[in-house]
N, C-alpha and C positions, 0 to 999 in steps of 0.2 A: 366410516366417518363421511358426513357430508359437509361439501365446501359451498359457500354462495358468494356470486361476485355480480357487482352492478354490470351494466353494460359495457362501460368504458373499461373497468379492471378485466372483464372477461375478453376483451378485445385484447388487451397488452398480452393476457395469457396465451390467446390463439396465435398471436404474432411471433412470441418467444417460443412457444412449441414448434410452428412451423418453421422457423429457422434452424431447428433442431432435428426436423422430419419425425416429429413425435405427435401424438395426440394431446390435446390439451389436458386430459386427465392423467395421463401418464407423465407428461412433463410437470405438472402440479405435484403429483406425488414423488417424483424424485426429488424436487426442490424441497418439499417438506421433509424427507428423509435426510437431506443434507443439512438442513438447519438443525433437525433433531439430534443427529449425531456430531455436530460442530464442525462439519465438513466445510458447510457454507455459512459466512458470517454476515448476516443482512445488516445494511447499513442504510442511512439516509443517503439520498441523492447528493445533498451538500456535504456530507461526511466524508462519501465516495470521492467527491471532487477534491476536498481537502487531503484525504487520503494520498489520490495520484500526485498532488502537488508535493506533498512530504516526500514520497518516494522518489520523484523527480529531483528534488532538491538535495536527497542523500545520495543520489547516484552523481550530481554535478559536484557535490563538495568531496566524495571520494576520489572523483577525476582530478580535483583541484590538489588534493594531499599527494596522489601520485605524480602529478606535474611538478610539485614543489620538491619532491624527493628526487626526481630524475634530474632537477636543475642542480641539487645540491650534490649529487654524483659527479655530473659532469664538471663541476669546479675542482679546483687544484687540490682540495682535500677531500678524497672520496670517503674516507672512513668516517667523518664529522660532519654533522651540518654547521655552517656558520650558525653563531647564538642568534641574531635576527631571524634568520631562516627556520632555527629550530623553533623558535616562538610562534612564527606564523603556523607553521605544521600542527605545533600541539593546540594552538587555538582553533585549527580547523578541525583537528581530530575531536575537540571538545563539542564543535558544533555538530558534527556527525552524531555524536552520542545524544546531544538535545533533540536532533530531528528523528533518531530512533525511537527515543522515549516517547516523543509526540506521536509518532506513527502509531506505537503499540496503544497510547492511550485512545486515538481514534479508533482502532480497530477493536478496542473493549467495549465500544458503544453498544455492542450485540447484547448488552444486559436486558432482562424482560422489563417491560413497561407495565406498569399497572392502571 
């Protein structure tokens, strides 16, 4: 198999290979196999930025839910959340689920383009 790159692309490959102490050909071969085996899911730079933001938002939402539950446990009735707090926790969990769905949708961007 022959691969061809313009000078700019080849420099990007050289730099990436150098960061990992590999030859450009070895690095490119490893990346091609990772994509072929669905170990590496290529996404556009913009999609990658969106994906990182979704993951950060998901972490923040989970931390918020944990904090809300801790507040409820610290209250007089540790067995049950007060209704307003229970509603907030339920909405936060729904938000986490929506962020999870959006994250998966961005990750599926790997579909082949014609």
